[in-house]
N, C-alpha and C positions, 0 to 999 in steps of 0.2 A: 174193611172186608178183604179177605184173602181166600184163595182156593187153588184148585188145580185146573189149568186150562190146557186142553188138547187142541192144537191148531193144525188143521190139515191144509197143506200147501202154504207153508210158513214163509211167505215171500215179503216183498217190500212193505206192504201195509201192516201185515201181521207182526213183522219184526219191530216196527215202530210201536205197536201195542205192547209187545213183550218188554221193550226197553222202558216202557212206562210202568208196567206191572211188577217186573222182577225186583226192583228196589223196595217195593212195598211188601215183599215176602211171598209173592205168588210162586207156585211151581208151574212152569210152562214146558210143555212138550210140543215140539214143532216138527212136522214131517216135510220131506221133500223127496221127489223121485230122482234127484240128481245128487250123486255122492259128493260132487264138488261144492255143494251148498252146505254141507254139514258144519264146517267151521264158521260160516257166516251166521248160521242159526245159533250156534253156541255163543258167538260174540253178542248176539242180541239178548242173551240171558235165558235162552231156552235149551232144553235137552234135545239134541237132534235125533231123529228116527228116519231111516230110509224107508219110504213107503210110496207106492207099492214095492214089494220086494222083501220087506221085513215085517215083523209082528207088531201090531198095535194093541195095547191093553187099555181098556176103559176103566180098570179098577181104580177107584179113588178119584176119578175125573168128575169135577163139578160143573165145568163150563166147556162148551165146544165152540170153535170158530172154524168156519169152512171158507177157504179162499180158492179152492181148486176150480179150474175152468171146466164148464160142461162141454159136451159135444152133442151130436145129433141124437145120441142115445140117452142124454140127460146127465145127471150128476154122478161123477165117478165114485165118490165116497159112499153114497147110498147104494150104488150098484154093487160095490164090494162088501160093504159093512152094514147095509140097511137093516138086515134081520137082527143083528146084535144091537144096533142103536135103538130099534123099536122095542126090544126086550128091556132095555135100560132107560126108556124115555123118562120115567119119573125120577131117575137118579140125577138128572141134570137140572141145575138151577137156571141155566141160561144157554141158549144156542144162538149163535150169530151166523148168518149167511151173507157173504159179500157179493152183491149183485152189481148191476150197472144201470145208469139212467138211460141206456140204450133201449130198455124195455118200453119206454114211452113212444119210441119212433119219432116221426117228423111232425112238428106242429107249426111250421113256417114262422118260427121265431116267437111264438106265443108262450105264455107262462104255463107250466105244469106243476102239479103238486102230487102228494101221495094218493089223492082221491081220483086222479086222472086215470082213465082206463088204459091198460097196457095195449100197445099197438105197434110192436116192433116191425121194422122194415128189413133189417139185415138178419142174416142167420145167427150171428152172435147174440143178438137181442132175443130171438125166438128161443134159442137154447137156454138163455138165462131165465126166461119166463117159465119154461118147462122145469128147470131146476128149482126155481122158487116154489112152484106148485108141488113138486115132489117132496120138498122139505116140509111145506105147510100141511101136507096130507098125512104125516106120521102122527098117529094119535098120541096125545099127552106130551108131545115134545114142545118145550117152550121156545119156539123159533121166533127170531127177530130178523127181518130182512133190511139190509142196508144197501141202498142204490147209490153207488158212488159215481161222481162226475170224473172228469179227467184228472188224474193224479200227478202231482209234481212234488218236488222236495229235494233234499240233498242227493246229488248224483243223478237226478232225473228231472228233465225239464229243458228249457231253451238254452241255459248256459252250457250244458254239456254238448248240445248240438252246435251251438255257435263256435265252440272251441274246435270242433272237427271240421268246420268250414262247409260250404256248399248248401247252407240253409237258405231257404227262400220264404218269402211272404206270399202265401197263396191267397189271392183276393177273390172272394165270392160275395157279391153285394148282399147285404142283409144277414150274412151268416154269423152266428154267435155260438160260443161253447161255454158251458159251465165247467168249473175246475175246483179242486180241493187240495190243500196242502196235506201231506201225509201225517204231520203232527196233529192236525185237526181231525183226521180220521181216527187216530188213536184216542183222542179226547172224546169223540162221540161214542166209540165202542166202550170205553171204560165207564162213561156216564150211564150208558144203557145197562151195563153189567151191574152197576150199583142200584139201578131202578128198573128191574125186569118188568116187561109188559108183554107177555107172550102173544104173538100174533101181530105185533106192531111192525110197521114198515116206515123206514126213514130215508128221506133224500139226504145225501151227504155231499154238500157243495158249499161254495162261499157265496157272498152276497151279490156278486157282480159278474153276470155273464157278459163276455165281450168278444169282439172279433179276434180270431187267432193271430192276425197280423199285428194287432196292437201289443200283444204279449211279447212277440218276437222283437218288435221295435223297441219296447221299453228295456228288454234284456240287453239288447245291443247298446242302448244308451248308457245303461249302468256299467257295462264292460268297457265303454269307450271305443266300441267297434263300429265300423261303417254299417249303415242300414242295409240289411240284406235285400237283394233285388226282389221286386214285386213281379209275380206271375199270375195272370188270369187263370182262374180255376179250369175253364174250358180248354186251356192250352197247356196245363200242367201235366207232366208225366208222373202220375201217382200210381201206387200199387192198388190193387182192388180193395185191400183193407183200408188204406188211407182214404180212398174215394168214398167208401161206404160211410165213413165218419161225416163227411160233408153232405151226405144225402139226408142227414137228420139235423134239423135246426130248431132249437127250443131253448127257453129260459127256465131254469129249474128253481123252484122255491125251496127254502130251507127253514121255514118258520117252525116246523114241528120239532126239530132238534133243539131249538132254543126254548120253545114254550113247554115241551114235555120233559126234556132232559136237562134243561137249565144250562145248555152249552153257550159259552161266549167264545166265538171263534178267535183264535190267536192271529189268524191271517184271513181277515174278512174280504180281502180282494187281492188280485194278482200283484198289484204294485207293492203292497206291504210284504207279501210273500217273497217276491223277487228281491226286494231290498234286503230282507233278512238273509237270503241265500248269498247275496253279494257280500254282505258283511262277514258271513261265515267263511268266505274265501273259496 
């Protein structure tokens, strides 16, 4: 299967997808608001487009991917291009919206799945819920929602932070996070594109939610670096954004991507993922 993918906000996750699709013969068009990102988009196998600021054509587009972050007004792509997208809704074979597991809010460490009602506690989660609903409300649009856990991979994760120094292990008893390697995000998206199921919602995470300090400690071990100092959460000097992440504690199930899409995660837990990153240098 090949087609033409128009990717709004063609960043870290979308570029991993384009590197997977381009060798298969796909045409990929990737947008960014930052002129400095044009070459990185090109290197991922996509045709760069400056947007907002430039013209975007939907002619010949078979698939849409939306990674742009919403704000209090909702989704910026629909705000600017919603009328045109609505007119062309039946043109698209698949539309993917990248959301976040933050839409579930806090569950005190309990498990959640796609049937769990959304109950975001932070503004970023509330904005994502609004954007999800806006995309789902477009008649005849084959929308698929992907709720991503914490993303890591080449150039993003504890190794880069350890190299800069000053990293700490924030200790909050009982706190766990789910995460996902960017290569597995690309795998899930391409599997969904091959098996469209309009209206579907998928959690995209690995098999093992763990305390964040465990990930940092294992990364330091792999690098042969000293264990970063531990700091109690209540005493940590965190940004409001960082503190908001710790206000939500849940374990996210990923059974649906395996059962419905047939995905076998390449990096089913953080140790396998970090070991691969360490081997890659």
